[in-house]
Structure formats: structure tokens, C-alpha cells
Biopython code that builds the backbone (N, CA, C, O; Angstrom):
import numpy as np
from Bio.PDB.StructureBuilder import StructureBuilder

atoms = [
    (1, "MET", "N", (7.699, -11.842, 10.746)),
    (1, "MET", "CA", (8.053, -12.138, 9.391)),
    (1, "MET", "C", (8.122, -10.824, 8.608)),
    (1, "MET", "O", (7.473, -9.842, 8.970)),
    (2, "LYS", "N", (8.890, -10.819, 7.565)),
    (2, "LYS", "CA", (9.058, -9.619, 6.747)),
    (2, "LYS", "C", (8.739, -9.939, 5.297)),
    (2, "LYS", "O", (9.023, -11.036, 4.814)),
    (3, "THR", "N", (8.143, -8.966, 4.603)),
    (3, "THR", "CA", (7.855, -9.141, 3.185)),
    (3, "THR", "C", (8.065, -7.845, 2.431)),
    (3, "THR", "O", (8.033, -6.760, 3.012)),
    (4, "THR", "N", (8.276, -7.966, 1.154)),
    (4, "THR", "CA", (8.316, -6.828, 0.238)),
    (4, "THR", "C", (7.359, -7.136, -0.899)),
    (4, "THR", "O", (7.459, -8.173, -1.555)),
    (5, "LEU", "N", (6.435, -6.220, -1.120)),
    (5, "LEU", "CA", (5.451, -6.377, -2.185)),
    (5, "LEU", "C", (5.677, -5.321, -3.249)),
    (5, "LEU", "O", (5.860, -4.145, -2.935)),
    (6, "LYS", "N", (5.667, -5.730, -4.488)),
    (6, "LYS", "CA", (5.692, -4.802, -5.615)),
    (6, "LYS", "C", (4.243, -4.401, -5.854)),
    (6, "LYS", "O", (3.372, -5.260, -5.992)),
    (7, "ILE", "N", (3.981, -3.084, -5.904)),
    (7, "ILE", "CA", (2.607, -2.618, -6.035)),
    (7, "ILE", "C", (2.437, -1.749, -7.271)),
    (7, "ILE", "O", (3.407, -1.261, -7.850)),
    (8, "GLN", "N", (1.184, -1.570, -7.660)),
    (8, "GLN", "CA", (0.823, -0.777, -8.833)),
    (8, "GLN", "C", (0.333, 0.610, -8.408)),
    (8, "GLN", "O", (-0.074, 0.808, -7.263)),
    (9, "ASN", "N", (0.376, 1.554, -9.327)),
    (9, "ASN", "CA", (-0.213, 2.887, -9.193)),
    (9, "ASN", "C", (0.532, 3.829, -8.252)),
    (9, "ASN", "O", (0.007, 4.895, -7.933)),
    (10, "LEU", "N", (1.706, 3.485, -7.806)),
    (10, "LEU", "CA", (2.489, 4.349, -6.913)),
    (10, "LEU", "C", (3.102, 5.472, -7.739)),
    (10, "LEU", "O", (3.899, 5.217, -8.642)),
    (11, "LYS", "N", (2.727, 6.732, -7.428)),
    (11, "LYS", "CA", (3.115, 7.849, -8.273)),
    (11, "LYS", "C", (3.967, 8.914, -7.587)),
    (11, "LYS", "O", (4.798, 9.547, -8.238)),
    (12, "CYS", "N", (3.773, 9.124, -6.275)),
    (12, "CYS", "CA", (4.428, 10.269, -5.641)),
    (12, "CYS", "C", (4.535, 10.073, -4.128)),
    (12, "CYS", "O", (4.138, 9.041, -3.588)),
    (13, "GLU", "N", (5.077, 11.081, -3.467)),
    (13, "GLU", "CA", (5.222, 11.035, -2.009)),
    (13, "GLU", "C", (3.866, 11.025, -1.301)),
    (13, "GLU", "O", (3.740, 10.471, -0.209)),
    (14, "GLY", "N", (2.855, 11.636, -1.921)),
    (14, "GLY", "CA", (1.508, 11.585, -1.331)),
    (14, "GLY", "C", (1.024, 10.149, -1.230)),
    (14, "GLY", "O", (0.420, 9.755, -0.232)),
    (15, "CYS", "N", (1.293, 9.370, -2.270)),
    (15, "CYS", "CA", (0.934, 7.948, -2.267)),
    (15, "CYS", "C", (1.676, 7.218, -1.147)),
    (15, "CYS", "O", (1.083, 6.435, -0.405)),
    (16, "THR", "N", (2.975, 7.483, -1.035)),
    (16, "THR", "CA", (3.770, 6.769, -0.029)),
    (16, "THR", "C", (3.282, 7.094, 1.380)),
    (16, "THR", "O", (3.264, 6.222, 2.249)),
    (17, "THR", "N", (2.888, 8.346, 1.609)),
    (17, "THR", "CA", (2.377, 8.748, 2.925)),
    (17, "THR", "C", (1.093, 8.000, 3.258)),
    (17, "THR", "O", (0.942, 7.474, 4.361)),
    (18, "THR", "N", (0.177, 7.956, 2.308)),
    (18, "THR", "CA", (-1.093, 7.255, 2.533)),
    (18, "THR", "C", (-0.867, 5.770, 2.799)),
    (18, "THR", "O", (-1.448, 5.214, 3.732)),
    (19, "ILE", "N", (-0.042, 5.133, 2.002)),
    (19, "ILE", "CA", (0.229, 3.703, 2.177)),
    (19, "ILE", "C", (0.838, 3.436, 3.544)),
    (19, "ILE", "O", (0.407, 2.523, 4.248)),
    (20, "ALA", "N", (1.823, 4.214, 3.923)),
    (20, "ALA", "CA", (2.480, 4.008, 5.219)),
    (20, "ALA", "C", (1.494, 4.185, 6.371)),
    (20, "ALA", "O", (1.498, 3.394, 7.315)),
    (21, "LYS", "N", (0.653, 5.211, 6.304)),
    (21, "LYS", "CA", (-0.331, 5.452, 7.364)),
    (21, "LYS", "C", (-1.350, 4.319, 7.454)),
    (21, "LYS", "O", (-1.628, 3.810, 8.539)),
    (22, "LYS", "N", (-1.902, 3.931, 6.305)),
    (22, "LYS", "CA", (-2.944, 2.892, 6.297)),
    (22, "LYS", "C", (-2.406, 1.543, 6.772)),
    (22, "LYS", "O", (-3.059, 0.863, 7.564)),
    (23, "LEU", "N", (-1.227, 1.152, 6.298)),
    (23, "LEU", "CA", (-0.686, -0.145, 6.714)),
    (23, "LEU", "C", (-0.236, -0.123, 8.169)),
    (23, "LEU", "O", (-0.429, -1.098, 8.894)),
    (24, "SER", "N", (0.360, 0.976, 8.597)),
    (24, "SER", "CA", (0.820, 1.071, 9.990)),
    (24, "SER", "C", (-0.339, 1.005, 10.982)),
    (24, "SER", "O", (-0.157, 0.599, 12.130)),
    (25, "ALA", "N", (-1.518, 1.401, 10.541)),
    (25, "ALA", "CA", (-2.699, 1.372, 11.411)),
    (25, "ALA", "C", (-3.277, -0.032, 11.579)),
    (25, "ALA", "O", (-4.103, -0.258, 12.463)),
    (26, "LEU", "N", (-2.852, -0.972, 10.742)),
    (26, "LEU", "CA", (-3.376, -2.340, 10.827)),
    (26, "LEU", "C", (-2.734, -3.111, 11.979)),
    (26, "LEU", "O", (-1.540, -2.985, 12.247)),
    (27, "HIS", "N", (-3.547, -3.897, 12.640)),
    (27, "HIS", "CA", (-3.050, -4.776, 13.695)),
    (27, "HIS", "C", (-2.094, -5.800, 13.091)),
    (27, "HIS", "O", (-2.400, -6.423, 12.074)),
    (28, "GLY", "N", (-0.941, -5.967, 13.722)),
    (28, "GLY", "CA", (0.001, -6.987, 13.289)),
    (28, "GLY", "C", (0.942, -6.568, 12.175)),
    (28, "GLY", "O", (1.719, -7.386, 11.683)),
    (29, "ILE", "N", (0.885, -5.295, 11.764)),
    (29, "ILE", "CA", (1.770, -4.772, 10.719)),
    (29, "ILE", "C", (2.713, -3.748, 11.361)),
    (29, "ILE", "O", (2.271, -2.853, 12.081)),
    (30, "HIS", "N", (4.011, -3.891, 11.093)),
    (30, "HIS", "CA", (5.013, -3.032, 11.738)),
    (30, "HIS", "C", (6.092, -2.619, 10.738)),
    (30, "HIS", "O", (6.313, -3.288, 9.728)),
    (31, "TYR", "N", (6.753, -1.514, 11.037)),
    (31, "TYR", "CA", (7.945, -1.070, 10.299)),
    (31, "TYR", "C", (7.699, -0.972, 8.789)),
    (31, "TYR", "O", (8.406, -1.586, 7.990)),
    (32, "VAL", "N", (6.708, -0.207, 8.427)),
    (32, "VAL", "CA", (6.340, -0.048, 7.020)),
    (32, "VAL", "C", (7.289, 0.945, 6.341)),
    (32, "VAL", "O", (7.519, 2.045, 6.843)),
    (33, "LYS", "N", (7.828, 0.540, 5.203)),
    (33, "LYS", "CA", (8.654, 1.410, 4.368)),
    (33, "LYS", "C", (8.150, 1.301, 2.938)),
    (33, "LYS", "O", (7.941, 0.203, 2.421)),
    (34, "VAL", "N", (7.958, 2.455, 2.304)),
    (34, "VAL", "CA", (7.490, 2.493, 0.928)),
    (34, "VAL", "C", (8.605, 3.089, 0.068)),
    (34, "VAL", "O", (9.129, 4.160, 0.374)),
    (35, "ASN", "N", (8.958, 2.396, -0.994)),
    (35, "ASN", "CA", (10.012, 2.843, -1.890)),
    (35, "ASN", "C", (9.377, 3.299, -3.200)),
    (35, "ASN", "O", (8.937, 2.483, -4.010)),
    (36, "LEU", "N", (9.337, 4.602, -3.390)),
    (36, "LEU", "CA", (8.722, 5.185, -4.583)),
    (36, "LEU", "C", (9.463, 4.770, -5.849)),
    (36, "LEU", "O", (8.834, 4.505, -6.873)),
    (37, "GLY", "N", (10.789, 4.712, -5.790)),
    (37, "GLY", "CA", (11.593, 4.390, -6.960)),
    (37, "GLY", "C", (11.374, 2.996, -7.507)),
    (37, "GLY", "O", (11.458, 2.778, -8.716)),
    (38, "THR", "N", (11.089, 2.039, -6.612)),
    (38, "THR", "CA", (10.909, 0.652, -7.051)),
    (38, "THR", "C", (9.454, 0.193, -7.004)),
    (38, "THR", "O", (9.149, -0.943, -7.368)),
    (39, "SER", "N", (8.557, 1.068, -6.557)),
    (39, "SER", "CA", (7.133, 0.722, -6.376)),
    (39, "SER", "C", (6.973, -0.482, -5.462)),
    (39, "SER", "O", (6.207, -1.400, -5.758)),
    (40, "GLU", "N", (7.705, -0.474, -4.343)),
    (40, "GLU", "CA", (7.649, -1.573, -3.384)),
    (40, "GLU", "C", (7.317, -1.061, -1.991)),
    (40, "GLU", "O", (7.689, 0.047, -1.604)),
    (41, "VAL", "N", (6.617, -1.892, -1.263)),
    (41, "VAL", "CA", (6.346, -1.632, 0.142)),
    (41, "VAL", "C", (6.877, -2.822, 0.934)),
    (41, "VAL", "O", (6.606, -3.976, 0.602)),
    (42, "THR", "N", (7.632, -2.524, 1.979)),
    (42, "THR", "CA", (8.222, -3.549, 2.834)),
    (42, "THR", "C", (7.677, -3.359, 4.242)),
    (42, "THR", "O", (7.571, -2.232, 4.725)),
    (43, "PHE", "N", (7.335, -4.458, 4.896)),
    (43, "PHE", "CA", (6.842, -4.369, 6.268)),
    (43, "PHE", "C", (7.000, -5.713, 6.962)),
    (43, "PHE", "O", (7.155, -6.754, 6.324)),
    (44, "ASP", "N", (6.956, -5.657, 8.283)),
    (44, "ASP", "CA", (6.937, -6.857, 9.105)),
    (44, "ASP", "C", (5.480, -7.169, 9.428)),
    (44, "ASP", "O", (4.656, -6.264, 9.558)),
    (45, "TYR", "N", (5.171, -8.446, 9.555)),
    (45, "TYR", "CA", (3.807, -8.843, 9.921)),
    (45, "TYR", "C", (3.865, -10.024, 10.881)),
    (45, "TYR", "O", (4.816, -10.806, 10.872)),
    (46, "ASP", "N", (2.838, -10.137, 11.705)),
    (46, "ASP", "CA", (2.805, -11.165, 12.747)),
    (46, "ASP", "C", (2.281, -12.509, 12.259)),
    (46, "ASP", "O", (2.739, -13.553, 12.724)),
    (47, "SER", "N", (1.326, -12.502, 11.325)),
    (47, "SER", "CA", (0.725, -13.760, 10.869)),
    (47, "SER", "C", (0.303, -13.636, 9.409)),
    (47, "SER", "O", (0.270, -12.539, 8.851)),
    (48, "GLU", "N", (-0.018, -14.768, 8.804)),
    (48, "GLU", "CA", (-0.487, -14.772, 7.413)),
    (48, "GLU", "C", (-1.771, -13.963, 7.267)),
    (48, "GLU", "O", (-1.991, -13.334, 6.231)),
    (49, "LEU", "N", (-2.620, -13.971, 8.292)),
    (49, "LEU", "CA", (-3.849, -13.182, 8.257)),
    (49, "LEU", "C", (-3.521, -11.699, 8.171)),
    (49, "LEU", "O", (-4.181, -10.963, 7.438)),
    (50, "ASN", "N", (-2.498, -11.246, 8.919)),
    (50, "ASN", "CA", (-2.076, -9.845, 8.840)),
    (50, "ASN", "C", (-1.575, -9.505, 7.441)),
    (50, "ASN", "O", (-1.851, -8.417, 6.935)),
    (51, "LEU", "N", (-0.846, -10.417, 6.812)),
    (51, "LEU", "CA", (-0.361, -10.208, 5.454)),
    (51, "LEU", "C", (-1.528, -10.079, 4.479)),
    (51, "LEU", "O", (-1.522, -9.198, 3.620)),
    (52, "LEU", "N", (-2.516, -10.939, 4.604)),
    (52, "LEU", "CA", (-3.703, -10.856, 3.744)),
    (52, "LEU", "C", (-4.449, -9.547, 3.953)),
    (52, "LEU", "O", (-4.928, -8.945, 2.991)),
    (53, "ASP", "N", (-4.554, -9.098, 5.212)),
    (53, "ASP", "CA", (-5.203, -7.814, 5.516)),
    (53, "ASP", "C", (-4.460, -6.664, 4.849)),
    (53, "ASP", "O", (-5.081, -5.753, 4.301)),
    (54, "ALA", "N", (-3.134, -6.706, 4.896)),
    (54, "ALA", "CA", (-2.330, -5.655, 4.284)),
    (54, "ALA", "C", (-2.542, -5.628, 2.777)),
    (54, "ALA", "O", (-2.712, -4.555, 2.198)),
    (55, "LYS", "N", (-2.534, -6.777, 2.143)),
    (55, "LYS", "CA", (-2.749, -6.843, 0.697)),
    (55, "LYS", "C", (-4.135, -6.326, 0.326)),
    (55, "LYS", "O", (-4.286, -5.610, -0.663)),
    (56, "GLU", "N", (-5.132, -6.681, 1.105)),
    (56, "GLU", "CA", (-6.499, -6.224, 0.842)),
    (56, "GLU", "C", (-6.604, -4.712, 1.044)),
    (56, "GLU", "O", (-7.260, -4.026, 0.260)),
    (57, "THR", "N", (-5.966, -4.195, 2.080)),
    (57, "THR", "CA", (-5.970, -2.757, 2.322)),
    (57, "THR", "C", (-5.314, -2.014, 1.166)),
    (57, "THR", "O", (-5.836, -0.999, 0.703)),
    (58, "LEU", "N", (-4.180, -2.510, 0.699)),
    (58, "LEU", "CA", (-3.519, -1.891, -0.449)),
    (58, "LEU", "C", (-4.454, -1.857, -1.656)),
    (58, "LEU", "O", (-4.528, -0.850, -2.360)),
    (59, "LYS", "N", (-5.151, -2.931, -1.888)),
    (59, "LYS", "CA", (-6.083, -3.008, -3.021)),
    (59, "LYS", "C", (-7.225, -1.994, -2.840)),
    (59, "LYS", "O", (-7.596, -1.295, -3.782)),
    (60, "ILE", "N", (-7.765, -1.924, -1.643)),
    (60, "ILE", "CA", (-8.892, -1.025, -1.361)),
    (60, "ILE", "C", (-8.509, 0.437, -1.567)),
    (60, "ILE", "O", (-9.305, 1.222, -2.082)),
    (61, "ILE", "N", (-7.291, 0.805, -1.167)),
    (61, "ILE", "CA", (-6.886, 2.208, -1.296)),
    (61, "ILE", "C", (-6.283, 2.531, -2.672)),
    (61, "ILE", "O", (-5.891, 3.669, -2.930)),
    (62, "GLY", "N", (-6.211, 1.521, -3.553)),
    (62, "GLY", "CA", (-5.826, 1.772, -4.931)),
    (62, "GLY", "C", (-4.433, 1.342, -5.333)),
    (62, "GLY", "O", (-3.940, 1.747, -6.386)),
    (63, "TYR", "N", (-3.782, 0.520, -4.506)),
    (63, "TYR", "CA", (-2.419, 0.079, -4.800)),
    (63, "TYR", "C", (-2.315, -1.445, -4.739)),
    (63, "TYR", "O", (-1.680, -1.994, -3.838)),
    (64, "PRO", "N", (-2.942, -2.126, -5.704)),
    (64, "PRO", "CA", (-2.912, -3.590, -5.679)),
    (64, "PRO", "C", (-1.510, -4.123, -5.968)),
    (64, "PRO", "O", (-0.675, -3.448, -6.570)),
    (65, "GLU", "N", (-1.287, -5.332, -5.529)),
    (65, "GLU", "CA", (-0.021, -5.999, -5.774)),
    (65, "GLU", "C", (0.188, -6.179, -7.279)),
    (65, "GLU", "O", (-0.759, -6.468, -8.010)),
    (66, "SER", "N", (1.410, -6.010, -7.732)),
    (66, "SER", "CA", (1.727, -6.226, -9.149)),
    (66, "SER", "C", (1.322, -7.631, -9.561)),
    (66, "SER", "O", (1.468, -8.586, -8.799)),
    (67, "GLY", "N", (0.813, -7.738, -10.772)),
    (67, "GLY", "CA", (0.386, -9.031, -11.276)),
    (67, "GLY", "C", (-1.063, -9.348, -10.973)),
    (67, "GLY", "O", (-1.575, -10.378, -11.411)),
    (68, "THR", "N", (-1.738, -8.471, -10.224)),
    (68, "THR", "CA", (-3.152, -8.671, -9.938)),
    (68, "THR", "C", (-3.958, -7.662, -10.749)),
    (68, "THR", "O", (-3.404, -6.730, -11.334)),
    (69, "GLU", "N", (-5.257, -7.860, -10.774)),
    (69, "GLU", "CA", (-6.153, -7.002, -11.535)),
    (69, "GLU", "C", (-6.011, -5.547, -11.087)),
    (69, "GLU", "O", (-5.902, -5.266, -9.893)),
    (70, "ASN", "N", (-6.012, -4.622, -12.055)),
    (70, "ASN", "CA", (-5.875, -3.197, -11.777)),
    (70, "ASN", "C", (-6.829, -2.407, -12.668)),
    (70, "ASN", "O", (-6.394, -1.689, -13.569)),
    (71, "PRO", "N", (-8.149, -2.541, -12.412)),
    (71, "PRO", "CA", (-9.120, -1.845, -13.261)),
    (71, "PRO", "C", (-9.061, -0.330, -13.065)),
    (71, "PRO", "O", (-8.420, 0.167, -12.139)),
    (72, "TRP", "N", (-9.736, 0.382, -13.946)),
    (72, "TRP", "CA", (-9.753, 1.836, -13.876)),
    (72, "TRP", "C", (-10.243, 2.326, -12.523)),
    (72, "TRP", "O", (-9.725, 3.318, -12.009)),
    (73, "SER", "N", (-11.229, 1.657, -11.930)),
    (73, "SER", "CA", (-11.772, 2.096, -10.640)),
    (73, "SER", "C", (-10.703, 2.031, -9.538)),
    (73, "SER", "O", (-10.691, 2.873, -8.640)),
    (74, "THR", "N", (-9.824, 1.055, -9.602)),
    (74, "THR", "CA", (-8.740, 0.956, -8.627)),
    (74, "THR", "C", (-7.739, 2.085, -8.849)),
    (74, "THR", "O", (-7.246, 2.681, -7.891)),
    (75, "LYS", "N", (-7.443, 2.372, -10.098)),
    (75, "LYS", "CA", (-6.536, 3.482, -10.409)),
    (75, "LYS", "C", (-7.107, 4.800, -9.893)),
    (75, "LYS", "O", (-6.374, 5.642, -9.373)),
    (76, "ALA", "N", (-8.412, 4.971, -10.039)),
    (76, "ALA", "CA", (-9.069, 6.193, -9.545)),
    (76, "ALA", "C", (-8.941, 6.301, -8.025)),
    (76, "ALA", "O", (-8.717, 7.390, -7.495)),
    (77, "ARG", "N", (-9.083, 5.177, -7.328)),
    (77, "ARG", "CA", (-8.923, 5.194, -5.867)),
    (77, "ARG", "C", (-7.500, 5.592, -5.482)),
    (77, "ARG", "O", (-7.297, 6.258, -4.467)),
    (78, "SER", "N", (-6.520, 5.189, -6.281)),
    (78, "SER", "CA", (-5.139, 5.557, -5.966)),
    (78, "SER", "C", (-4.957, 7.069, -6.070)),
    (78, "SER", "O", (-4.199, 7.649, -5.293)),
    (79, "TYR", "N", (-5.637, 7.717, -7.014)),
    (79, "TYR", "CA", (-5.544, 9.175, -7.118)),
    (79, "TYR", "C", (-6.150, 9.853, -5.893)),
    (79, "TYR", "O", (-5.623, 10.856, -5.412)),
    (80, "MET", "N", (-7.239, 9.316, -5.398)),
    (80, "MET", "CA", (-7.855, 9.873, -4.175)),
    (80, "MET", "C", (-6.931, 9.665, -2.974)),
    (80, "MET", "O", (-6.757, 10.569, -2.157)),
    (81, "SER", "N", (-6.346, 8.483, -2.871)),
    (81, "SER", "CA", (-5.428, 8.194, -1.768)),
    (81, "SER", "C", (-4.201, 9.090, -1.858)),
    (81, "SER", "O", (-3.695, 9.560, -0.840)),
    (82, "CYS", "N", (-3.731, 9.322, -3.058)),
    (82, "CYS", "CA", (-2.588, 10.195, -3.298)),
    (82, "CYS", "C", (-2.895, 11.610, -2.798)),
    (82, "CYS", "O", (-2.089, 12.214, -2.091)),
    (83, "ALA", "N", (-4.044, 12.122, -3.165)),
    (83, "ALA", "CA", (-4.438, 13.475, -2.752)),
    (83, "ALA", "C", (-4.540, 13.573, -1.238)),
    (83, "ALA", "O", (-4.114, 14.566, -0.648)),
    (84, "MET", "N", (-5.097, 12.554, -0.612)),
    (84, "MET", "CA", (-5.202, 12.545, 0.856)),
    (84, "MET", "C", (-3.812, 12.548, 1.488)),
    (84, "MET", "O", (-3.592, 13.220, 2.496)),
    (85, "GLY", "N", (-2.890, 11.815, 0.913)),
    (85, "GLY", "CA", (-1.529, 11.775, 1.436)),
    (85, "GLY", "C", (-0.825, 13.113, 1.331)),
    (85, "GLY", "O", (-0.008, 13.454, 2.186)),
    (86, "LYS", "N", (-1.131, 13.866, 0.302)),
    (86, "LYS", "CA", (-0.520, 15.186, 0.120)),
    (86, "LYS", "C", (-1.079, 16.191, 1.112)),
    (86, "LYS", "O", (-0.409, 17.162, 1.464)),
    (87, "MET", "N", (-2.316, 15.959, 1.566)),
    (87, "MET", "CA", (-2.952, 16.894, 2.488)),
    (87, "MET", "C", (-2.563, 16.642, 3.933)),
    (87, "MET", "O", (-2.725, 17.519, 4.781)),
    (88, "GLY", "N", (-2.064, 15.478, 4.215)),
    (88, "GLY", "CA", (-1.791, 15.292, 5.629)),
    (88, "GLY", "C", (-1.044, 14.094, 5.907)),
    (88, "GLY", "O", (-0.741, 13.810, 7.066)),
]
sb = StructureBuilder()
sb.init_structure("model")
sb.init_model(0)
sb.init_chain("A")
sb.init_seg("    ")
for serial, (resi, resn, name, xyz) in enumerate(atoms, 1):
    if name == "N":
        sb.init_residue(resn, " ", resi, " ")
    sb.init_atom(name, np.array(xyz, "f"), 0.0, 1.0, " ", f" {name:<3s}", serial, name[0])
structure = sb.get_structure()
């Protein structure tokens, strides 16, 4: 199955690198593409559980789905994830 999620806090290529790495490392998630211009991430997933894992991972690293809670602490995590993406 394939999905596209609109996400929050996406700022730069460092963010896109981190998101792609983290989601690609999840079991059941494939072909991850992050679109900086539209703040969307598209990927294939094997089951609904994999989709839930991907959404939770995005939230944990600071990029929650649009329309969901986005407190300051989540925004701060996105800056850390962004910096990590720029480093490697």
C-alpha cells in the first residue's frame, strides 16, 4: 500500500535526510520520498501496523502529521533531527 502524509516542522534538506533514514529503517516501510516543497512524505507500507509505526516515528523525531498536536517540545526535536540530518 502507498500513502502520502503531510507533516509539520519540515524545514530543510537535513530534515528530509533524517526522515528518509528513520522511516527506511522501519520494518515494512519502503520507497520513502520526502518532498520539502510540499512538506509531504510518501512511502509504501506492508500493513496498517507499519503505517502506525511510521506515524509514531515521525512524531518522535519531531515531524508529526499535519492536523495533530505540535507542542514546542516536538518542534525542538525537529531541530535536533534536522541537525543530525545535516551531519550525515
